[in-house]
C-alpha angles and dihedrals in degrees: 000000000000089000091059097046100061097055089039092056093046091047093050089050092049091045093053092046092049090049089054091050092046092051090050091048091048089054091052091045092054092048091051091047089054090052092049091051089056091070099259127151112262144168122215122193098213095186094057091041091055093045091051092046094050091046090049091052090049090051091050092051092045092049090052090050090046095051094045093047092047092052092047091046092052091049099042112035108202129145093236093054092046090053093048092046091049092052092048089046093054093046090047092049090052091049091050092049089049090050092049096047116024103024092047089059092049097043090069089064097060100086136025111181127189123195133152093356090305128114126212121200108178102290099358124088121185139156125248090246090060092058108099096182142334117215141150129238121254095261093047093238098121139029110216123208114200105203128184117235133176094261098037136291133334120207114208115192125197130173115275119249126163092229090055090049090052091046091053093044089052090057092065093235121149104273132173102192118170 
């Protein structure tokens, strides 16, 4: 029983943290959708959107399997169920860690919305005048926005895509693309 409790506690902690992150992302997603519906210019990275959506559906299915297996395992104690539940628990923990780390970095690259000389990138809103420069890294993996703030500069990084590069070039903002 002690073997089951440690991964179970960690998984429940990761599950609650990922639910918090998902709720926050859902709020940002709805705000961006409202902006898009107000006839603003926007860029949508469909590939990253689909990857995040598929991964989110997989996490939902895995969480359902995890909860059901945990309840069954706590009711019926058999070695086979404990082994299956442990394997599902480890896979689910890895998926949650992947969601918390990697996908959260990619999810910011789904939408770039422009309205009233302001740009919205997921949870960041800034005016065109605050943008010092927009450039890409040498390997063309990221597009980096250097934005002025009161205390210095903020560097916002999104995944590189040629359509996003064209979208930003079209806006007549100072860009230094390689």
